[in-house]
C-alpha positions as a printed Julia matrix, in Angstrom:
581×3 Matrix{Float64}:
 59.3     5.74   -1.74
 59.02    9.32   -3.01
 61.91   10.8    -4.62
 62.55   14.48   -3.26
 64.71   16.73   -4.62
 66.88   19.1    -2.71
 66.01   22.66   -3.15
 68.45   25.27   -4.04
 69.42   26.94   -0.79
 70.67   23.8     1.11
 72.09   22.62   -2.19
 74.56   25.66   -2.01
 74.99   25.41    1.68
 75.98   22.01    0.78
 78.14   22.27   -1.96
 79.93   24.88   -0.29
 80.5    23.25    2.97
 82.07   20.3     0.42
 84.32   22.98   -0.91
 85.97   23.99    2.69
 88.11   21.84    5.02
 88.31   18.04    5.33
 89.5    15.72    3.05
 90.15   16.14   -0.35
 90.72   13.39   -2.46
 90.88    9.25   -2.34
 93.91    8.53   -3.87
 96.67    7.2    -1.26
 94.35    6.04    1.15
 95.85    4.98    3.87
 93.43    2.03    5.9
 93.64    1.59    9.45
 95.89   -1.39   10.36
 93.38   -3.61   11.71
 93.7    -7.49   11.43
 92.23   -8.36    8.35
 89.26  -11.34    8.05
 88.95  -14.52    6.65
 86.48  -15.2     3.51
 85.1   -18.57    5.25
 82.18  -17.42    7.09
 79.63  -14.65    7.89
 82.36  -11.86    9.25
 80.5   -10.86   11.62
 80.83  -14.12   12.98
 84.94  -13.41   13.63
 83.77  -10.79   16.34
 83.44  -13.7    18.96
 85.53  -14.13   21.34
 86.45  -17.78   21.71
 84.3   -18.24   24.81
 81.79  -16.93   22.38
 81.06  -13.55   23.96
 81.58  -10.2    21.44
 83.56   -7.27   23.08
 81.23   -3.82   22.84
 81.72   -1.21   20.6
 80.53    2.14   20.26
 79.13    3.62   17.12
 77.9     6.89   15.97
 75.1     7.01   13.61
 73.25   10.03   11.96
 70.78    9.76   10.09
 69.49   13.14    7.81
 65.69   12.88    8.49
 64.05   14.19   11.13
 61.05   11.33   11.26
 63.73    8.88   12.08
 63.18    7.18   15.43
 64.37    4.15   17.19
 62.89    4.97   20.63
 63.06    1.3    21.76
 66.85    0.61   20.86
 68.38   -0.8    23.8
 65.47   -2.31   25.45
 64.18   -4.39   22.55
 64.66   -7.69   21.15
 65.89   -6.61   17.96
 68.39   -4.55   19.33
 69.57   -6.77   21.71
 69.86   -9.69   18.93
 71.97   -7.1    16.99
 74.37   -6.8    19.52
 74.5   -10.01   20.46
 75.86  -10.51   16.93
 78.49   -7.71   16.61
 78.37   -5.62   19.9
 77.72   -2.86   18.56
 76.1     0.16   20.68
 74.68    2.55   18.64
 73.85    6.34   19.29
 71.58    8.03   16.82
 71.44   11.16   15.95
 68.83   13.06   13.6
 67.98   16.46   12.92
 65.14   18.57   14.17
 63.67   19.8    10.78
 64.84   18.83    7.19
 66.37   22.0     6.15
 70.1    20.38    5.87
 71.59   22.68    8.04
 72.98   19.83   10.49
 74.32   17.61    7.7
 76.29   21.34    6.48
 77.51   21.61    9.59
 79.21   18.18    9.9
 80.46   18.61    6.72
 81.79   22.12    6.49
 83.37   21.34    9.99
 85.02   17.57    9.04
 82.96   16.57   12.34
 80.91   13.51   10.33
 80.26   10.22   12.86
 81.14    6.9    12.16
 78.22    6.16    9.82
 75.81    8.49    7.78
 72.62    7.63    6.02
 71.24   10.38    3.36
 69.18   10.94    0.82
 70.76    8.32   -1.9
 69.75   11.51   -4.94
 71.43   14.29   -2.98
 74.5    14.95   -4.95
 76.72   15.58   -1.83
 76.94   11.67   -1.63
 79.16   11.74   -4.83
 80.59   14.78   -3.67
 81.54   13.38   -0.29
 82.85   10.12   -2.12
 84.64   11.93   -4.62
 86.59   14.45   -1.49
 87.81   11.85    0.39
 84.77   12.06    3.11
 84.07    8.22    2.73
 85.46    4.9     3.04
 85.0     2.84   -0.18
 82.95   -0.19    0.64
 84.76   -2.26   -1.78
 87.87   -1.64    0.24
 86.31   -2.31    3.44
 84.92   -5.54    2.66
 88.16   -6.66    0.72
 89.99   -6.16    4.23
 87.23   -7.2     6.59
 84.13   -8.59    5.27
 84.91  -10.7     2.54
 81.72  -12.71    3.03
 79.79   -9.71    1.99
 80.68  -10.32   -1.74
 78.23  -12.75   -1.84
 75.27  -10.71   -0.13
 75.74   -7.67   -2.68
 72.77   -7.06   -5.01
 74.67   -6.25   -8.19
 72.48   -3.89  -10.19
 71.91   -1.61   -7.0
 75.58   -2.0    -6.42
 76.43   -1.07   -9.69
 73.78    1.87  -10.0
 75.49    3.83   -6.94
 79.31    3.31   -8.05
 80.65    6.33   -8.67
 83.23    7.54  -11.51
 86.54    6.1    -9.88
 84.76    2.37   -9.77
 83.89    2.5    -6.45
 80.3     1.98   -4.35
 80.58    4.25   -1.19
 76.96    3.31    0.25
 74.26    0.92    0.56
 70.54    2.23    0.27
 67.5     1.28    1.92
 64.05    0.16    0.43
 65.95   -0.43   -3.18
 64.27   -3.16   -5.06
 66.97   -5.27   -7.0
 66.21   -8.11   -9.75
 68.59   -9.96   -7.12
 64.94  -10.35   -5.76
 62.35   -8.68   -8.24
 62.44   -9.48  -11.99
 61.76   -6.2   -14.48
 58.61   -8.6   -15.52
 57.47   -8.56  -12.34
 54.6    -6.87  -11.03
 54.07   -4.45   -8.58
 51.17   -2.27   -6.87
 51.69    1.67   -8.08
 53.35    4.36   -5.41
 50.58    6.77   -5.88
 47.15    6.04   -6.56
 43.29    7.71   -6.63
 41.48    6.48   -4.2
 37.58    7.09   -3.93
 35.13    6.94   -1.43
 33.11    3.24   -1.68
 30.05    3.81   -0.62
 29.46    7.57   -2.52
 31.01    5.92   -5.59
 28.42    2.87   -5.22
 25.98    5.79   -5.67
 27.41    7.69   -8.75
 27.9     4.68  -10.34
 24.3     3.53   -9.65
 23.2     6.73  -11.6
 25.59    5.81  -14.57
 28.68    7.54  -14.07
 31.9     5.11  -13.94
 34.23    8.31  -13.69
 36.33    6.63  -15.77
 37.4     9.6   -17.96
 37.82   13.5   -17.55
 34.16   14.42  -18.39
 32.45   11.68  -15.96
 35.13   12.22  -13.58
 34.22   15.67  -13.07
 30.22   14.86  -13.41
 30.37   12.39  -10.53
 32.54   14.56   -8.24
 29.67   17.64   -9.03
 27.08   14.73   -8.01
 28.84   14.45   -4.3
 29.5    18.39   -4.13
 25.73   18.64   -4.39
 24.66   15.63   -2.37
 26.68   16.25    0.47
 27.85   19.75    1.3
 30.17   19.3     3.62
 32.48   16.76    1.18
 35.64   17.29   -0.68
 34.75   16.5    -3.98
 38.95   15.99   -4.8
 41.2    15.91   -2.69
 45.1    17.04   -3.74
 47.8    16.52   -1.65
 49.32   19.59   -0.26
 51.33   21.82   -2.61
 55.12   22.8    -1.95
 58.59   24.72   -3.18
 59.15   21.15   -4.89
 55.75   20.89   -6.4
 52.81   18.79   -5.91
 52.59   14.74   -5.62
 49.09   14.87   -6.88
 49.9    16.47  -10.22
 53.07   13.73  -10.76
 50.64   10.66   -9.98
 47.83   12.07  -12.54
 50.67   13.1   -15.13
 51.4     9.21  -14.82
 47.32    8.42  -15.22
 47.25   10.58  -18.42
 50.21    8.9   -20.0
 52.28   11.81  -20.27
 55.23   10.08  -21.48
 59.17   10.46  -20.29
 60.64    9.14  -23.34
 60.03    9.66  -27.01
 59.57    6.93  -29.61
 63.06    6.48  -30.6
 64.09    6.36  -27.1
 65.35   10.15  -26.27
 64.88   11.66  -22.48
 61.37   13.96  -22.95
 60.74   16.56  -19.8
 57.25   15.5   -19.14
 55.94   19.09  -18.64
 56.49   19.99  -22.01
 54.32   16.83  -23.55
 50.79   17.17  -24.76
 49.45   14.68  -21.98
 50.65   17.01  -19.58
 49.23   19.73  -20.78
 46.17   17.74  -21.02
 46.63   16.58  -17.08
 47.13   20.39  -16.38
 43.86   21.38  -18.37
 41.77   18.54  -16.83
 42.88   20.21  -13.3
 41.72   23.95  -14.52
 38.48   22.39  -15.45
 38.32   21.33  -12.1
 38.42   24.32  -10.15
 36.4    25.65  -12.34
 33.09   23.56  -11.34
 34.26   23.89   -7.37
 35.51   20.26   -7.0
 39.06   21.22   -6.19
 38.22   23.61   -2.6
 39.84   26.64   -2.13
 41.37   25.62    0.95
 43.22   22.89   -0.94
 45.79   24.76   -1.79
 47.08   26.22    1.37
 46.5    22.8     2.99
 49.18   21.32    4.72
 49.83   17.58    5.58
 48.01   17.29    8.51
 44.94   19.2     7.16
 44.88   16.73    4.45
 45.13   13.8     6.99
 42.18   14.66    9.09
 40.19   15.06    5.96
 40.62   11.88    5.14
 40.08   10.48    8.38
 36.6    11.83    8.64
 35.29   10.71    5.51
 34.96   13.79    4.16
 37.06   13.08    0.82
 35.28   11.7    -1.99
 38.78   11.45   -4.07
 42.27   11.22   -3.21
 45.07   12.04   -5.51
 47.89   11.69   -2.66
 50.47    8.86   -1.92
 48.13    6.18   -0.11
 51.18    5.55    2.67
 51.73    8.59    3.35
 48.31    8.83    4.5
 48.11    5.52    5.88
 46.96    6.19    9.6
 44.0     8.55    7.88
 43.14    5.9     6.1
 42.74    3.26    8.71
 40.78    6.22   11.17
 38.29    6.45    7.9
 38.15    2.54    7.96
 37.21    2.01   11.51
 34.08    4.64   10.99
 32.99    2.21    8.25
 34.84    4.52    5.34
 36.5     2.64    2.96
 38.56    3.89    0.16
 38.93    1.96   -3.48
 41.07    2.33   -6.17
 40.14    4.36   -9.32
 41.09    3.91  -12.63
 41.08    7.13  -14.73
 42.11    7.67  -18.56
 42.7    10.75  -20.57
 40.6    12.17  -22.69
 41.31    9.14  -25.62
 40.25    6.38  -22.91
 44.25    5.14  -22.88
 45.29    2.95  -20.21
 47.16    4.89  -17.51
 50.45    3.94  -17.16
 51.61    3.94  -13.39
 54.42    4.15  -11.46
 55.19    1.37   -9.38
 56.65    1.37   -5.79
 60.15    0.05   -6.46
 63.34    2.2    -7.11
 66.86    2.14   -6.42
 66.63    3.56   -2.65
 65.64    6.28   -0.58
 68.75    6.72    2.35
 72.28    5.87    1.85
 74.24    4.34    4.55
 77.74    5.11    4.22
 81.41    4.5     6.45
 82.94    7.73    7.01
 86.84    8.25    6.99
 86.23    9.7    10.98
 84.72    6.2    11.78
 86.99    4.87   14.04
 86.45    0.67   13.95
 85.43    0.86    9.86
 86.61   -3.01   10.32
 83.7    -3.52   12.73
 81.55   -1.21   10.88
 81.48   -3.23    7.59
 80.84   -6.21    9.55
 77.37   -4.46   11.17
 76.76   -3.53    7.55
 76.98   -6.73    6.34
 74.54   -8.38    8.86
 72.04   -5.32    9.21
 72.17   -5.84    5.24
 71.88  -10.11    4.93
 69.17  -11.95    4.85
 69.51  -12.95    8.3
 69.64   -8.93    9.38
 66.97   -8.43    7.29
 64.35  -10.99    9.19
 65.35  -10.11   12.49
 64.44   -6.37   11.72
 61.21   -7.68   10.0
 59.84  -10.4    11.81
 62.4   -11.23   14.96
 63.81  -13.64   16.12
 62.85  -17.47   14.32
 61.13  -19.9    16.96
 60.46  -16.71   18.72
 58.06  -14.2    16.9
 58.01  -16.64   13.42
 58.77  -19.94   11.92
 59.4   -21.22    8.25
 56.83  -22.46    6.08
 57.61  -26.28    5.11
 59.3   -25.49    2.28
 61.22  -22.45    3.54
 59.9   -19.94    0.83
 57.35  -17.83    3.63
 57.55  -16.75    7.06
 54.89  -17.95    9.63
 54.32  -15.84   12.59
 54.2   -17.91   15.64
 50.71  -18.95   17.92
 52.37  -16.32   20.29
 52.41  -13.72   17.77
 49.11  -14.14   16.34
 47.61  -14.31   19.93
 49.14  -10.89   20.88
 47.45   -9.73   17.13
 44.17  -10.9    18.36
 43.84   -9.09   21.45
 45.65  -11.11   24.4
 47.45   -8.39   26.33
 50.38  -10.19   28.1
 51.49  -11.46   24.18
 50.56   -7.79   22.34
 53.19   -6.63   25.59
 55.69   -9.02   24.27
 54.9    -8.18   20.49
 55.54   -4.31   21.21
 58.78   -4.94   22.96
 60.46   -7.01   20.04
 61.01   -3.61   18.48
 60.25   -4.91   14.59
 60.1    -2.26   11.79
 62.31    0.39   13.58
 65.81   -0.63   12.19
 64.69    0.82    8.36
 68.1     1.96    7.46
 69.12   -0.72    5.49
 65.68   -2.95    5.35
 64.92   -4.55    1.71
 61.64   -4.4     0.74
 61.57   -6.18   -2.27
 63.25   -9.96    0.12
 60.49   -8.75    3.28
 57.57   -8.31    0.78
 58.73  -12.21   -0.6
 58.65  -13.84    2.33
 56.04  -11.65    4.86
 53.41  -14.12    7.36
 49.99  -13.47    5.8
 48.41  -15.39    8.81
 47.63  -13.4    11.93
 46.88  -10.3    10.25
 43.91   -7.98   11.17
 41.29   -6.92    8.86
 43.21   -3.41    8.98
 46.16   -4.97    7.95
 44.44   -6.74    5.46
 42.82   -3.63    4.01
 45.85   -1.41    4.1
 48.27   -4.13    2.27
 45.47   -4.67   -0.84
 44.69   -1.01   -1.09
 45.94    0.03   -3.84
 46.68   -3.64   -5.83
 43.85   -3.8    -8.16
 45.67   -1.19   -9.94
 48.77   -3.73  -10.06
 47.85   -4.35  -14.42
 48.15   -0.06  -14.51
 51.96   -0.35  -13.06
 55.4    -0.43  -14.4
 58.71   -0.31  -12.94
 60.25    3.7   -13.45
 63.38    3.23  -12.76
 65.4     5.11  -15.66
 63.45    7.94  -14.31
 66.21    7.62  -11.29
 68.57   10.22  -13.24
 72.16    8.32  -12.3
 73.87   11.74  -13.03
 77.36   12.25  -13.73
 78.69   14.94  -10.6
 81.87   15.25  -11.81
 81.3    16.81  -14.74
 82.49   20.43  -15.07
 78.66   21.58  -15.87
 76.81   19.53  -13.08
 76.59   22.54  -10.34
 75.07   24.84  -12.63
 72.64   22.3   -14.46
 71.48   21.3   -10.7
 71.51   25.27   -9.63
 69.28   26.13  -12.87
 67.31   22.91  -12.51
 66.26   24.17   -9.21
 65.74   27.77   -9.63
 63.11   25.97  -12.46
 61.97   23.53  -10.47
 61.11   26.07   -7.46
 59.49   28.52   -9.92
 57.45   25.56  -11.38
 56.13   24.43   -8.39
 54.81   28.28   -7.6
 53.15   28.56  -11.06
 51.31   25.07  -10.51
 48.84   26.75   -8.24
 48.19   29.82  -10.79
 47.65   27.41  -13.51
 45.05   24.97  -12.03
 43.3    28.37  -10.92
 43.22   30.78  -13.27
 40.91   31.18  -16.39
 43.69   30.87  -18.72
 45.35   28.18  -17.81
 47.76   28.32  -20.84
 48.91   31.83  -20.6
 50.21   30.72  -16.62
 51.38   27.52  -18.6
 53.6    29.62  -21.32
 54.98   32.06  -18.94
 56.55   28.92  -16.73
 57.97   27.67  -19.76
 59.03   30.98  -20.78
 60.71   31.4   -17.46
 62.3    27.76  -17.89
 63.74   28.8   -20.88
 65.29   31.82  -19.88
 67.18   29.93  -16.85
 68.42   27.73  -19.23
 66.09   24.94  -19.51
 67.16   23.41  -23.02
 70.78   23.0   -21.25
 69.27   21.44  -18.35
 67.18   18.55  -20.68
 70.43   18.02  -22.66
 72.29   16.84  -19.96
 69.32   15.35  -18.4
 69.2    13.56  -21.95
 72.66   12.05  -21.49
 72.0    10.82  -17.7
 68.9     9.58  -19.53
 70.62    6.95  -21.55
 73.59    6.47  -19.25
 70.69    5.07  -16.63
 69.1     2.88  -19.51
 72.21    1.43  -19.95
 72.92    0.52  -16.1
 69.63   -0.84  -15.88
 70.4    -2.65  -19.57
 66.85   -1.43  -20.65
 66.08   -0.18  -24.18
 63.02    1.29  -23.88
 62.33    3.29  -20.16
 58.56    4.06  -20.86
 56.52    0.79  -21.1
 54.17    2.2   -23.85
 57.17    2.19  -26.17
 58.23   -1.26  -25.63
 57.19   -3.56  -28.66
 56.21   -6.31  -25.81
 53.55   -3.74  -24.62
 49.71   -4.61  -24.35
 47.26   -2.55  -23.02
 45.48   -4.0   -19.76
 42.47   -5.27  -20.17
 39.73   -3.06  -18.27
 37.98   -5.0   -15.19
 36.12   -2.67  -13.64
 36.59    1.36  -12.88
 38.08    0.42   -9.74
 40.62   -2.05  -11.01
 41.16   -5.74  -10.53
 40.46   -6.87   -7.37
 42.11  -10.44   -8.01
 45.56   -9.09   -6.98
 44.35   -8.78   -3.54
 46.59  -10.73   -1.05
 45.75  -12.55    1.47
 41.74  -12.29    1.13
 39.08  -11.53   -0.69
 37.68   -8.64   -1.82
 33.89   -8.18   -0.68
């Protein structure tokens, strides 16, 4: 998942809310007097009555993401099984827009529901914990879900541990070393994708587009030949910046750590400036359209879907349907390997991370003894298989050595167009309960049979870039939110980031990009950039220590070996489940 940074206005509102009414401390926390649960079997099994039934109970769950929805909850097979196992009847709520006003209201009024899921890097997660709005999960587990201890992903659990030694939330989409080793190669997060048929035309003219110079030359060739084309599509410019610039910085090898293992602000590095100069030249040559600077995601989605883009520098999973629509019109996009001016291999961020939404049980929860059991079930491998693949024997079975899931004949029949079976698949409700989803586990065992051609295409789009992809977890900084300077640092950081996001457009568009860049740096310095980076340097070392790594930036590792260049489109031997033609 992409990391987002909360804007300064929302940050101020949320911090103010946390300093208002409500619990203020965890000292002397008294737990409700529900009977304790033994640990000799999974905790949710103790919810069963003697006759095998489970009593129904209600849970309110707030999800701080306007895109979350589970429209078939209560009528699909997955929610049916969750209720059979735990008895829970969930009422989900989510904000209409992502301005954090709803969350602020819940906090300031101390009206948080039973359970909440909040972006894990938002500092109010730590602040709610320290000010007594949340139950420490450790305490709940000790009393009512001791079997949970065997399922904990220790590295992720430790990462989210607060200064008091307790962990208050469980993230989704986290990649634990319990399932993915640090040495395992995963596909990248962002990627340059190029329209394959047009690229073949360019390559036939001796232009491979792997250097900044040849990249521009190739884009100009397409621009001149196809007047309606968009030679180089960047992602939307927002108040947080631009994802394309983040990904291109990685293609150019912008380091976030110096040779001695110390934190670097990549914006101040030579490679980052080289990348900005490249984008500025792209603008001068006309291969970045003027409309790109005002385009929203919807317009970019349309451009991709219509096959108008030659090269895209977006996060492909964010535009998956657009690429699929293009593919349906016989327009295929493949990766592109772009290097810096010295021809060095890219260093791309892989898809792993420490999570997106952190799910927490609040002190307002009416039945924390049952809520922690529900959390354990959804967190367990059994729960993970349910939400992703359904019920064993119905929609999936294990293979012979019990290492991979295989879709049943009925599921494959539905995929292949049988209307009755297709309707049955839709009634399963798969991939809706994503709030505790463990992709590292699911990806390990997911079925490869019965996939459509489009499934294979989307699954493999970025895989040829895997040799250039590395674990960037050290950049997901673990800050000391209890530090007396934390709020000041956060405020200054967000001022700098907001101004930097504004400056990026001008840096790319103006003839003298370096002066505009220097002015942005000077503004950052006046806003306390040195103090921010000093604080971040400490956080960086602490994060590396948590992760037990010596070198964060891959090229600093003594064992680093530059990947073998296979083709300008990467190494297609990394395709999974089918060969690339």
